[in-house]
N, C-alpha and C positions, 0 to 999 in steps of 0.2 A: 829681140834678136840677141845673139850671143857672139862674142868676139874671143876666139880661143887664143889669140896672140896677146891681147891686153889683159886677159884674165878678168874680164868684167862682164857684167850683164847690163844691157841698156835697153831703154824703150825709146823708139823713134816715132816722130810724127810722120805718118805715111804721106800726108798731103804736102808738107813743107820739106820733108827729108831731114829736118833738124832733130838732133838728139835732145830729148826732153828730160831724161833721167839716167843717171849712171849708178849702178849698185855694185860695189866691190866687196869681195869676201872670199872667193875661192882661191886656193893656193896654186892651182894650175888651170888649164884651159876649160872653159865651159863647153860641154858637149851636147846638152839637151835641155829643153824647156817644156813646161806645161803650165797652163793657166787654169785656175779654178773656174767653174761655170759662171759664178757671179762676177768674175773679172777683178776681184780684189786681191788675189794672191797669185804669186808665181812660184813654182818649184824649179830649181836649176840643178842639173847634175854635172859632175866635173871629172876630169882626169885625176883629181886629188882624192877620189873614192868617196866623196861626200855629196850630200844633197842639201841645199839650203832652201828654206821657206822664206819668201820675201813678202812683206806687206807693201803693196803699192801705195796705200793711203799714207802710211808712216815713212815710206821710203827707206826701209831698213830690213835687215835680216832678223827674223823672229825665232827660228829654230834651225839647228843643223842636225841632220840625220846621218849617222855613221853605221856601217855594217857590211858594206861591200869590201872586198879585198883587192879590187882592181877598178879601173875607170867605170863610171856610170855612163851608159851609152844611150838609154832611152827612158822616157817618163810618160805616164798618162794619169790623169786625175779621173776619179770615178764621177759619174753624172750627178751624184748628190753632193760632191765636193768634200766628203768626209775622209776619203782615203786617196792614196795614190800608189801606183805600181812602178817599180824601177827595174830596169834590166842592166846587166853589167858584163864587162869582159871577163869577170870571174865565173861566168857560166851559170849565174843564178838570177832568179826573179824574186823580188821581195815586195810584200804588201805592207804599207805603212799607214798608221792612223795620223791624220793631219793634226788633230786636236791634242793627242797625248804625246806624239812623237815616237811612239813605240812601233817596233816591227811586229806586225801581227802574224805574218807567215813568210817563210822562206821556201822557195821552190828550186830544187836542184834537179839535174838530169840532162841538161844540154851538154853536148860534147864540144861546143865552141861558145865563144862569147855571144851574149844576147844583144 
């Protein structure tokens, strides 16, 4: 789950309702989350225009992806877990490589934020 007011990302135990882990790192509110198919990584998008890759095992940020010029609004991880796609208020979609951290493709053409 994400909390845009505290600017943190946290994982909660759905059975007990207790917070199990807090991961801080974004400079502004967290707007979107996606989990890799194996459940070991989370990507979070933020109003600070960045995306952070979090290791759930190590409980820390592993990579920060920068390239959007406005808030990141949506994220999806590919079924094989090697890439993710981000949408932004900057009217673009970007495809990122989770392993290298590189932007593989940028797609423009929307007339409003994605």
